[in-house]
N, CA, C and O atoms as a GROMACS GRO file, in nm:
protein
  280
    1MET      N    1   0.083  -0.117   0.000
    1MET     CA    2   0.000   0.000   0.000
    1MET      C    3   0.089   0.124   0.000
    1MET      O    4   0.152   0.156   0.101
    2PRO      N    5   0.093   0.192  -0.111
    2PRO     CA    6   0.181   0.310  -0.120
    2PRO      C    7   0.122   0.433  -0.052
    2PRO      O    8   0.000   0.448  -0.040
    3ILE      N    9   0.211   0.519  -0.008
    3ILE     CA   10   0.173   0.649   0.046
    3ILE      C   11   0.203   0.751  -0.063
    3ILE      O   12   0.316   0.760  -0.111
    4TYR      N   13   0.101   0.829  -0.102
    4TYR     CA   14   0.116   0.931  -0.204
    4TYR      C   15   0.101   1.068  -0.142
    4TYR      O   16   0.034   1.085  -0.040
    5GLU      N   17   0.163   1.167  -0.205
    5GLU     CA   18   0.147   1.306  -0.165
    5GLU      C   19   0.053   1.374  -0.264
    5GLU      O   20   0.063   1.353  -0.385
    6TYR      N   21  -0.038   1.454  -0.211
    6TYR     CA   22  -0.136   1.524  -0.294
    6TYR      C   23  -0.139   1.671  -0.259
    6TYR      O   24  -0.097   1.713  -0.151
    7LYS      N   25  -0.191   1.750  -0.354
    7LYS     CA   26  -0.222   1.891  -0.330
    7LYS      C   27  -0.367   1.911  -0.368
    7LYS      O   28  -0.407   1.877  -0.480
    8CYS      N   29  -0.446   1.965  -0.277
    8CYS     CA   30  -0.587   1.988  -0.300
    8CYS      C   31  -0.604   2.104  -0.398
    8CYS      O   32  -0.545   2.210  -0.380
    9ASN      N   33  -0.684   2.083  -0.503
    9ASN     CA   34  -0.710   2.188  -0.601
    9ASN      C   35  -0.807   2.293  -0.550
    9ASN      O   36  -0.817   2.401  -0.606
   10LYS      N   37  -0.880   2.262  -0.443
   10LYS     CA   38  -0.977   2.355  -0.389
   10LYS      C   39  -0.915   2.452  -0.288
   10LYS      O   40  -0.932   2.573  -0.298
   11CYS      N   41  -0.842   2.397  -0.189
   11CYS     CA   42  -0.789   2.483  -0.082
   11CYS      C   43  -0.637   2.496  -0.085
   11CYS      O   44  -0.582   2.579  -0.012
   12GLY      N   45  -0.566   2.415  -0.168
   12GLY     CA   46  -0.421   2.426  -0.178
   12GLY      C   47  -0.344   2.349  -0.072
   12GLY      O   48  -0.221   2.352  -0.072
   13HIS      N   49  -0.413   2.280   0.016
   13HIS     CA   50  -0.348   2.204   0.124
   13HIS      C   51  -0.271   2.084   0.066
   13HIS      O   52  -0.322   2.014  -0.020
   14GLN      N   53  -0.149   2.063   0.114
   14GLN     CA   54  -0.070   1.946   0.074
   14GLN      C   55  -0.080   1.842   0.185
   14GLN      O   56  -0.067   1.873   0.303
   15TYR      N   57  -0.102   1.716   0.144
   15TYR     CA   58  -0.121   1.610   0.242
   15TYR      C   59  -0.075   1.477   0.183
   15TYR      O   60  -0.055   1.464   0.063
   16GLU      N   61  -0.059   1.379   0.270
   16GLU     CA   62  -0.022   1.243   0.231
   16GLU      C   63  -0.141   1.152   0.256
   16GLU      O   64  -0.220   1.174   0.348
   17ALA      N   65  -0.152   1.048   0.174
   17ALA     CA   66  -0.260   0.952   0.192
   17ALA      C   67  -0.210   0.812   0.162
   17ALA      O   68  -0.138   0.790   0.064
   18LEU      N   69  -0.248   0.718   0.246
   18LEU     CA   70  -0.221   0.577   0.225
   18LEU      C   71  -0.330   0.526   0.132
   18LEU      O   72  -0.447   0.527   0.168
   19VAL      N   73  -0.292   0.482   0.013
   19VAL     CA   74  -0.390   0.446  -0.089
   19VAL      C   75  -0.408   0.295  -0.093
   19VAL      O   76  -0.314   0.221  -0.124
   20MET      N   77  -0.528   0.250  -0.063
   20MET     CA   78  -0.564   0.110  -0.071
   20MET      C   79  -0.663   0.094  -0.186
   20MET      O   80  -0.782   0.123  -0.170
   21GLY      N   81  -0.615   0.050  -0.300
   21GLY     CA   82  -0.702   0.036  -0.416
   21GLY      C   83  -0.699   0.162  -0.501
   21GLY      O   84  -0.593   0.204  -0.548
   22SER      N   85  -0.815   0.221  -0.522
   22SER     CA   86  -0.828   0.337  -0.610
   22SER      C   87  -0.800   0.468  -0.537
   22SER      O   88  -0.841   0.486  -0.422
   23ALA      N   89  -0.730   0.559  -0.605
   23ALA     CA   90  -0.702   0.691  -0.548
   23ALA      C   91  -0.822   0.784  -0.560
   23ALA      O   92  -0.818   0.896  -0.509
   24ASP      N   93  -0.930   0.739  -0.626
   24ASP     CA   94  -1.049   0.822  -0.643
   24ASP      C   95  -1.117   0.854  -0.510
   24ASP      O   96  -1.184   0.956  -0.498
   25SER      N   97  -1.100   0.768  -0.411
   25SER     CA   98  -1.166   0.788  -0.283
   25SER      C   99  -1.088   0.879  -0.188
   25SER      O  100  -1.138   0.912  -0.080
   26VAL      N  101  -0.968   0.921  -0.225
   26VAL     CA  102  -0.885   1.005  -0.139
   26VAL      C  103  -0.942   1.146  -0.133
   26VAL      O  104  -0.967   1.209  -0.236
   27GLU      N  105  -0.961   1.194  -0.011
   27GLU     CA  106  -1.014   1.328   0.011
   27GLU      C  107  -0.913   1.414   0.085
   27GLU      O  108  -0.830   1.362   0.160
   28CYS      N  109  -0.920   1.544   0.064
   28CYS     CA  110  -0.836   1.639   0.137
   28CYS      C  111  -0.872   1.630   0.284
   28CYS      O  112  -0.990   1.636   0.319
   29ASP      N  113  -0.773   1.617   0.370
   29ASP     CA  114  -0.802   1.605   0.513
   29ASP      C  115  -0.836   1.740   0.578
   29ASP      O  116  -0.869   1.745   0.696
   30LYS      N  117  -0.828   1.848   0.500
   30LYS     CA  118  -0.861   1.980   0.552
   30LYS      C  119  -1.001   2.024   0.512
   30LYS      O  120  -1.078   2.070   0.596
   31CYS      N  121  -1.036   2.010   0.381
   31CYS     CA  122  -1.166   2.060   0.333
   31CYS      C  123  -1.258   1.950   0.282
   31CYS      O  124  -1.376   1.975   0.259
   32GLY      N  125  -1.206   1.826   0.263
   32GLY     CA  126  -1.288   1.715   0.219
   32GLY      C  127  -1.306   1.703   0.069
   32GLY      O  128  -1.377   1.613   0.023
   33SER      N  129  -1.244   1.789  -0.008
   33SER     CA  130  -1.257   1.785  -0.154
   33SER      C  131  -1.186   1.663  -0.212
   33SER      O  132  -1.082   1.620  -0.160
   34LYS      N  133  -1.241   1.608  -0.320
   34LYS     CA  134  -1.177   1.497  -0.390
   34LYS      C  135  -1.099   1.547  -0.511
   34LYS      O  136  -1.038   1.467  -0.582
   35LYS      N  137  -1.102   1.677  -0.536
   35LYS     CA  138  -1.027   1.735  -0.649
   35LYS      C  139  -0.884   1.759  -0.602
   35LYS      O  140  -0.858   1.845  -0.518
   36LYS      N  141  -0.793   1.682  -0.658
   36LYS     CA  142  -0.655   1.684  -0.610
   36LYS      C  143  -0.557   1.662  -0.724
   36LYS      O  144  -0.595   1.623  -0.834
   37GLU      N  145  -0.432   1.688  -0.694
   37GLU     CA  146  -0.322   1.664  -0.787
   37GLU      C  147  -0.218   1.582  -0.713
   37GLU      O  148  -0.177   1.618  -0.603
   38ARG      N  149  -0.175   1.472  -0.773
   38ARG     CA  150  -0.072   1.390  -0.709
   38ARG      C  151   0.063   1.455  -0.736
   38ARG      O  152   0.094   1.491  -0.849
   39LEU      N  153   0.142   1.469  -0.632
   39LEU     CA  154   0.273   1.534  -0.641
   39LEU      C  155   0.384   1.432  -0.653
   39LEU      O  156   0.370   1.317  -0.610
   40MET      N  157   0.494   1.474  -0.712
   40MET     CA  158   0.615   1.393  -0.712
   40MET      C  159   0.679   1.408  -0.576
   40MET      O  160   0.702   1.521  -0.531
   41SER      N  161   0.707   1.299  -0.511
   41SER     CA  162   0.767   1.308  -0.379
   41SER      C  163   0.911   1.264  -0.383
   41SER      O  164   0.952   1.183  -0.467
   42CYS      N  165   0.988   1.318  -0.291
   42CYS     CA  166   1.128   1.280  -0.277
   42CYS      C  167   1.136   1.169  -0.174
   42CYS      O  168   1.048   1.156  -0.089
   43PHE      N  169   1.239   1.092  -0.181
   43PHE     CA  170   1.261   0.992  -0.078
   43PHE      C  171   1.402   1.012  -0.024
   43PHE      O  172   1.487   1.072  -0.089
   44SER      N  173   1.423   0.963   0.093
   44SER     CA  174   1.555   0.976   0.153
   44SER      C  175   1.608   0.839   0.189
   44SER      O  176   1.532   0.742   0.200
   45SER      N  177   1.737   0.832   0.205
   45SER     CA  178   1.798   0.708   0.246
   45SER      C  179   1.909   0.737   0.346
   45SER      O  180   1.965   0.847   0.347
   46ALA      N  181   1.938   0.642   0.428
   46ALA     CA  182   2.045   0.658   0.524
   46ALA      C  183   2.177   0.633   0.455
   46ALA      O  184   2.187   0.549   0.366
   47GLY      N  185   2.277   0.704   0.494
   47GLY     CA  186   2.409   0.685   0.437
   47GLY      C  187   2.455   0.807   0.361
   47GLY      O  188   2.384   0.908   0.351
   48LYS      N  189   2.574   0.796   0.307
   48LYS     CA  190   2.635   0.909   0.238
   48LYS      C  191   2.635   0.890   0.089
   48LYS      O  192   2.702   0.964   0.017
   49GLY      N  193   2.562   0.792   0.040
   49GLY     CA  194   2.558   0.770  -0.102
   49GLY      C  195   2.604   0.630  -0.138
   49GLY      O  196   2.630   0.548  -0.050
   50PHE      N  197   2.612   0.604  -0.264
   50PHE     CA  198   2.650   0.472  -0.315
   50PHE      C  199   2.788   0.434  -0.267
   50PHE      O  200   2.882   0.513  -0.280
   51GLY      N  201   2.802   0.318  -0.212
   51GLY     CA  202   2.932   0.269  -0.170
   51GLY      C  203   2.968   0.302  -0.026
   51GLY      O  204   3.073   0.258   0.022
   52SER      N  205   2.886   0.376   0.044
   52SER     CA  206   2.923   0.417   0.178
   52SER      C  207   2.931   0.299   0.274
   52SER      O  208   3.012   0.301   0.367
   53LEU      N  209   2.850   0.196   0.255
   53LEU     CA  210   2.855   0.079   0.342
   53LEU      C  211   2.989   0.008   0.327
   53LEU      O  212   3.050  -0.030   0.426
   54ALA      N  213   3.034  -0.011   0.204
   54ALA     CA  214   3.163  -0.076   0.180
   54ALA      C  215   3.277   0.009   0.233
   54ALA      O  216   3.373  -0.043   0.290
   55GLU      N  217   3.267   0.140   0.215
   55GLU     CA  218   3.371   0.229   0.266
   55GLU      C  219   3.376   0.224   0.418
   55GLU      O  220   3.485   0.225   0.476
   56SER      N  221   3.261   0.218   0.483
   56SER     CA  222   3.256   0.211   0.629
   56SER      C  223   3.317   0.080   0.678
   56SER      O  224   3.391   0.080   0.776
   57ALA      N  225   3.285  -0.030   0.610
   57ALA     CA  226   3.338  -0.160   0.651
   57ALA      C  227   3.489  -0.164   0.633
   57ALA      O  228   3.560  -0.218   0.718
   58ALA      N  229   3.538  -0.108   0.524
   58ALA     CA  230   3.682  -0.107   0.501
   58ALA      C  231   3.753  -0.021   0.604
   58ALA      O  232   3.861  -0.056   0.651
   59ALA      N  233   3.693   0.091   0.639
   59ALA     CA  234   3.754   0.182   0.736
   59ALA      C  235   3.757   0.121   0.875
   59ALA      O  236   3.849   0.148   0.953
   60SER      N  237   3.657   0.039   0.908
   60SER     CA  238   3.652  -0.018   1.042
   60SER      C  239   3.724  -0.151   1.052
   60SER      O  240   3.738  -0.206   1.161
   61ASN      N  241   3.771  -0.204   0.937
   61ASN     CA  242   3.841  -0.332   0.935
   61ASN      C  243   3.753  -0.445   0.988
   61ASN      O  244   3.803  -0.540   1.049
   62SER      N  245   3.621  -0.436   0.964
   62SER     CA  246   3.529  -0.535   1.020
   62SER      C  247   3.524  -0.664   0.936
   62SER      O  248   3.478  -0.767   0.984
   63GLY      N  249   3.571  -0.658   0.812
   63GLY     CA  250   3.566  -0.775   0.728
   63GLY      C  251   3.433  -0.791   0.656
   63GLY      O  252   3.414  -0.888   0.582
   64CYS      N  253   3.341  -0.700   0.676
   64CYS     CA  254   3.210  -0.706   0.609
   64CYS      C  255   3.215  -0.625   0.481
   64CYS      O  256   3.160  -0.515   0.475
   65GLY      N  257   3.280  -0.677   0.380
   65GLY     CA  258   3.288  -0.608   0.253
   65GLY      C  259   3.420  -0.535   0.234
   65GLY      O  260   3.453  -0.497   0.121
   66GLY      N  261   3.493  -0.516   0.336
   66GLY     CA  262   3.622  -0.448   0.324
   66GLY      C  263   3.735  -0.550   0.319
   66GLY      O  264   3.724  -0.659   0.376
   67SER      N  265   3.842  -0.517   0.251
   67SER     CA  266   3.954  -0.609   0.239
   67SER      C  267   4.045  -0.608   0.361
   67SER      O  268   4.120  -0.702   0.385
   68GLY      N  269   4.036  -0.500   0.437
   68GLY     CA  270   4.123  -0.490   0.554
   68GLY      C  271   4.256  -0.424   0.522
   68GLY      O  272   4.336  -0.399   0.611
   69PHE      N  273   4.280  -0.396   0.392
   69PHE     CA  274   4.404  -0.331   0.352
   69PHE      C  275   4.376  -0.183   0.326
   69PHE      O  276   4.272  -0.149   0.270
   70SER      N  277   4.466  -0.097   0.366
   70SER     CA  278   4.448   0.046   0.344
   70SER      C  279   4.541   0.096   0.237
   70SER      O  280   4.540   0.214   0.205
   0.00000   0.00000   0.00000
């Protein structure tokens, strides 16, 4: 069940909704309108980017993906 971000076309309120099935039933939680626009949402991840787990393992000499050589 995905969570989508919407902007209400009636009052301008931005909100998130857990969508089970059709998005037609999603209403603005502020004014109750069903007239909405689905927004592009950003996502975040933990870490410093691609490869950070391997770099961390190599730096700590834990043997989890790192060679242990510097």
